[in-house]
C-alpha positions as CSV (number, residue, x, y, z in Angstrom):
1,X,-38.6,-7.7,-22.9
2,X,-36.8,-8.1,-19.5
3,X,-35.4,-5.1,-17.7
4,X,-31.8,-6.3,-18.2
5,X,-32.3,-6.9,-21.9
6,X,-33.9,-3.5,-22.3
7,X,-30.9,-1.9,-20.6
8,X,-28.5,-3.7,-22.9
9,X,-30.4,-2.6,-25.9
10,X,-30.5,1.0,-24.7
11,X,-26.8,1.1,-23.9
12,X,-26.0,-0.5,-27.3
13,X,-27.9,2.2,-29.1
14,X,-26.2,4.9,-27.0
15,X,-22.8,3.4,-28.0
16,X,-23.8,3.2,-31.6
17,X,-25.0,6.8,-31.8
18,X,-21.9,8.0,-30.0
19,X,-19.7,6.2,-32.5
20,X,-21.7,7.7,-35.4
21,X,-21.2,11.1,-33.9
22,X,-17.4,10.4,-33.7
23,X,-17.4,9.3,-37.3
24,X,-19.2,12.5,-38.4
25,X,-16.7,14.6,-36.5
26,X,-13.7,12.6,-37.8
27,X,-14.7,13.4,-41.4
28,X,-15.0,17.2,-40.7
29,X,-11.5,18.1,-42.1
30,X,-12.7,17.1,-45.6
31,X,-15.9,19.1,-45.2
32,X,-13.8,22.2,-44.3
33,X,-11.1,21.5,-47.0
34,X,-12.7,24.2,-49.2
35,X,-13.1,26.8,-46.5
36,X,-10.3,28.9,-48.0
37,X,-12.6,29.6,-51.0
38,X,-15.7,30.0,-48.6
39,X,-17.2,26.7,-49.6
40,X,-18.1,23.5,-47.7
41,X,-17.0,20.4,-49.6
42,X,-20.0,18.2,-48.9
43,X,-19.2,15.6,-51.5
44,X,-15.8,14.9,-50.0
45,X,-17.3,14.9,-46.5
46,X,-19.9,12.2,-47.3
47,X,-17.2,10.2,-49.2
48,X,-15.0,10.4,-46.1
49,X,-17.8,9.3,-43.8
50,X,-18.3,6.2,-46.0
51,X,-14.6,5.5,-46.1
52,X,-14.3,5.8,-42.3
53,X,-17.3,3.6,-41.8
54,X,-15.9,0.9,-44.1
55,X,-12.5,1.1,-42.5
56,X,-14.1,0.4,-39.1
57,X,-15.1,-3.1,-40.4
58,X,-11.5,-3.7,-41.6
59,X,-9.3,-2.4,-38.8
60,X,-6.4,-4.5,-39.8
61,X,-6.1,-2.6,-43.1
62,X,-5.9,0.9,-41.6
63,X,-2.4,2.4,-41.9
64,X,-0.7,5.6,-41.0
65,X,2.5,7.5,-41.9
66,X,3.6,9.0,-38.7
67,X,6.5,11.5,-38.9
68,X,8.0,9.8,-42.0
69,X,5.7,10.2,-45.0
70,X,7.4,7.4,-46.8
71,X,6.9,4.8,-44.0
72,X,3.5,3.2,-43.9
73,X,2.6,1.4,-40.7
74,X,-0.4,-0.7,-39.7
75,X,-2.5,1.1,-37.0
76,X,-3.1,-2.2,-35.2
77,X,-1.5,-3.4,-33.0
78,X,0.8,-0.4,-32.8
79,X,-2.0,1.8,-31.3
80,X,-2.5,-0.5,-28.4
81,X,0.6,0.5,-26.5
82,X,0.0,4.3,-26.4
83,X,-3.7,3.6,-25.7
84,X,-3.0,1.4,-22.7
85,X,-0.4,3.8,-21.4
86,X,-2.8,6.8,-21.5
87,X,-5.7,4.8,-20.1
88,X,-3.5,3.6,-17.2
89,X,-2.6,7.3,-16.4
90,X,-6.2,8.4,-16.8
91,X,-7.7,5.6,-14.7
92,X,-4.9,5.9,-12.1
93,X,-5.4,9.7,-11.8
94,X,-9.1,9.3,-11.6
95,X,-9.0,6.8,-8.8
96,X,-6.5,8.9,-6.9
97,X,-8.7,12.0,-7.4
98,X,-11.8,10.2,-6.2
99,X,-10.2,8.6,-3.1
100,X,-8.4,11.7,-2.0
101,X,-11.4,14.0,-2.6
102,X,-13.7,11.7,-0.6
103,X,-11.1,11.5,2.2
104,X,-10.8,15.3,2.3
105,X,-14.6,15.6,2.2
106,X,-14.9,13.3,5.2
107,X,-12.3,15.3,7.2
108,X,-13.8,18.7,6.2
109,X,-17.3,17.5,7.2
110,X,-16.0,17.0,10.8
111,X,-15.3,20.7,11.1
112,X,-17.7,23.5,12.0
113,X,-19.4,25.5,9.2
114,X,-17.0,28.4,9.8
115,X,-13.9,26.3,9.4
116,X,-15.4,24.5,6.4
117,X,-15.7,27.8,4.5
118,X,-12.1,28.6,5.1
119,X,-11.0,25.1,3.8
120,X,-13.2,25.5,0.8
121,X,-11.8,28.9,0.0
122,X,-8.3,27.5,0.0
123,X,-9.2,24.8,-2.4
124,X,-11.1,27.3,-4.5
125,X,-7.8,29.3,-4.9
126,X,-6.0,26.1,-6.0
127,X,-8.7,25.4,-8.5
128,X,-7.9,28.5,-10.4
129,X,-4.3,27.4,-11.1
130,X,-3.7,26.3,-14.7
131,X,-2.7,22.7,-15.2
132,X,0.6,23.6,-16.9
133,X,1.7,25.5,-13.8
134,X,0.9,22.6,-11.6
135,X,2.8,20.1,-13.8
136,X,5.9,22.4,-14.1
137,X,5.9,23.0,-10.4
138,X,5.9,19.3,-9.6
139,X,8.7,18.6,-12.1
140,X,10.7,21.5,-10.7
141,X,10.3,20.1,-7.2
142,X,11.5,16.6,-8.2
143,X,14.6,18.2,-9.9
144,X,15.3,20.5,-7.0
145,X,15.0,17.6,-4.5
146,X,17.3,15.5,-6.7
147,X,20.0,18.3,-6.9
148,X,19.9,18.7,-3.1
149,X,19.8,15.0,-2.1
150,X,20.9,13.0,-5.2
151,X,17.7,11.0,-4.7
152,X,15.3,10.7,-7.6
153,X,11.9,10.5,-6.0
154,X,10.1,9.5,-9.2
155,X,10.6,9.4,-13.0
156,X,9.5,12.9,-14.1
157,X,9.6,12.1,-17.9
158,X,9.4,9.1,-20.2
159,X,12.7,8.5,-21.9
160,X,13.2,5.5,-24.3
161,X,11.9,2.3,-22.7
162,X,11.6,4.0,-19.3
163,X,8.0,5.1,-18.6
164,X,6.9,7.6,-16.0
165,X,3.7,6.7,-14.1
166,X,3.6,8.0,-10.5
167,X,4.3,11.7,-11.1
168,X,2.1,12.0,-14.2
169,X,-0.7,10.3,-12.3
170,X,-0.3,12.7,-9.4
171,X,-0.2,15.8,-11.6
172,X,-3.2,14.7,-13.6
173,X,-5.2,14.0,-10.5
174,X,-4.7,17.3,-8.7
175,X,-7.2,19.6,-10.5
176,X,-9.8,16.8,-10.8
177,X,-9.4,16.0,-7.1
178,X,-10.2,19.7,-6.3
179,X,-13.2,19.7,-8.6
180,X,-14.5,16.5,-7.1
181,X,-13.9,17.8,-3.6
182,X,-16.0,20.9,-4.4
183,X,-18.8,18.7,-5.9
184,X,-18.6,16.3,-2.9
185,X,-18.8,19.1,-0.4
186,X,-21.9,20.5,-2.1
187,X,-23.5,17.0,-2.2
188,X,-22.6,16.0,1.3
189,X,-23.7,19.3,2.8
190,X,-27.0,18.9,1.0
191,X,-27.4,15.4,2.4
192,X,-26.5,16.8,5.9
193,X,-29.7,18.9,5.8
194,X,-31.9,15.9,5.1
195,X,-34.4,14.7,7.7
196,X,-32.8,11.3,8.1
197,X,-29.5,12.9,9.2
198,X,-31.4,14.9,11.8
199,X,-33.0,11.7,13.0
200,X,-29.7,9.9,13.2
201,X,-28.3,12.8,15.3
202,X,-31.3,12.7,17.6
203,X,-30.7,9.0,18.5
204,X,-27.1,9.7,19.4
205,X,-25.1,8.7,16.3
206,X,-21.8,10.4,15.9
207,X,-20.5,12.3,12.9
208,X,-18.4,9.4,11.7
209,X,-21.3,6.9,11.8
210,X,-23.7,9.4,10.1
211,X,-21.2,10.1,7.4
212,X,-20.2,6.5,6.6
213,X,-23.5,4.6,7.2
214,X,-26.1,7.2,6.2
215,X,-24.8,10.0,4.0
216,X,-22.0,8.3,2.1
217,X,-24.0,5.8,0.1
218,X,-26.6,8.4,-0.9
219,X,-24.1,11.2,-1.8
220,X,-21.6,9.0,-3.6
221,X,-24.2,8.3,-6.3
222,X,-24.6,11.9,-7.2
223,X,-20.8,12.4,-7.2
224,X,-20.4,9.4,-9.5
225,X,-22.8,10.8,-12.1
226,X,-21.2,14.3,-11.9
227,X,-17.8,12.8,-12.3
228,X,-18.5,12.2,-16.0
229,X,-17.6,15.8,-16.6
230,X,-14.4,15.4,-14.7
231,X,-13.3,12.5,-17.0
232,X,-13.6,14.6,-20.1
233,X,-11.8,17.5,-18.3
234,X,-9.0,15.1,-17.6
235,X,-8.8,14.0,-21.2
236,X,-8.2,17.6,-22.2
237,X,-5.4,17.9,-19.6
238,X,-4.0,14.6,-20.7
239,X,-2.7,16.1,-24.0
240,X,-0.7,18.8,-22.1
241,X,0.6,16.2,-19.6
242,X,1.8,13.9,-22.4
243,X,3.7,16.7,-24.0
244,X,5.4,18.0,-20.8
245,X,6.3,14.5,-19.6
246,X,7.3,13.2,-23.0
247,X,4.7,10.5,-22.7
248,X,4.1,8.5,-25.9
249,X,0.4,8.3,-25.2
250,X,-2.7,8.2,-27.2
251,X,-3.4,12.0,-27.4
252,X,0.2,12.7,-28.5
253,X,-0.2,9.9,-31.1
254,X,-3.4,11.5,-32.2
255,X,-1.8,14.9,-32.6
256,X,1.0,13.4,-34.7
257,X,-1.4,11.5,-37.0
258,X,-4.3,13.8,-37.8
259,X,-5.8,11.6,-40.6
260,X,-9.6,11.1,-40.7
261,X,-9.5,7.3,-40.3
262,X,-6.8,7.3,-37.6
263,X,-8.5,10.1,-35.7
264,X,-11.9,8.4,-35.7
265,X,-10.5,5.0,-34.6
266,X,-8.4,6.6,-31.9
267,X,-11.4,8.7,-30.5
268,X,-13.6,5.6,-30.5
269,X,-10.8,3.6,-28.8
270,X,-10.7,6.3,-26.0
271,X,-14.5,6.6,-25.7
272,X,-15.4,2.9,-25.4
273,X,-13.4,2.1,-22.2
274,X,-14.9,5.3,-20.5
275,X,-18.4,4.3,-21.7
276,X,-18.0,0.7,-20.4
277,X,-16.7,2.0,-17.0
278,X,-19.8,4.3,-16.5
279,X,-22.2,1.7,-17.8
280,X,-20.9,-0.8,-15.2
281,X,-21.1,1.8,-12.5
282,X,-24.8,2.6,-13.4
283,X,-25.6,-1.1,-13.4
284,X,-24.1,-1.6,-10.0
285,X,-26.1,1.4,-8.7
286,X,-29.3,0.1,-10.1
287,X,-28.7,-3.3,-8.5
288,X,-28.3,-1.7,-5.1
289,X,-31.5,0.3,-5.8
290,X,-33.3,-2.9,-6.7
291,X,-32.3,-4.4,-3.4
292,X,-34.1,-1.6,-1.6
293,X,-31.2,0.5,-0.5
294,X,-31.9,4.2,-0.1
295,X,-30.6,6.2,-3.0
296,X,-32.2,9.6,-2.5
């Protein structure tokens, strides 16, 4: 079996096991339905698991009620719009967080150790702020600026057909950016102590050359793998953001339709794009490693 085929098989099994786990979690409400009488309803749980599994092979037949119990709607293609909206916000915020954190890391690495500690302390203080506080402060600033200048900088809430993108993306990216900055600083400072960096300094390379040509490609790999935790952290913040910005996104949709089949399909629909993103990233890293580039 070729290396590529083995990788595809491994990733396929990972995806399969993850989906099975989501199915088992999606059926939990039926298991806990008898909790008021201190019993676990295993028969209903296994029945629900089978129903959810069967529904995944007939996605066009899944329906939901929404706010109106009398109105039955097909899950597809109605779920695509809130899913694409949320993924746009999530991906946009992640890219902003990565780019800004790496830029801040580069600037901070140019300072002395003493000044670096001061900068990291400032970001540590910001990291302790709750996401709700950051979102509300951003919204209040936009409103305050509009009242003073009559200029609306950005849409600060989704109303009707008007969708808000820029401010939600910026708000969602702030805390992940700080987390990534902290992780990047730890990684780059560790790389700075490696022998190859000392060698590069000894032959007269400047800080910029050392950072971009030597340290960056090694440290960014570690940051990439550690960023998986950041993505799941962002998903938890996404629900709060969608409420405060009145965003008709996928987490708000999920909250309004807590039915086992709908919940399971929605969670799988969120998981698969993230899984594909990191699978492609790992593949690109392995290709560079296969070409002999230093990845330690």
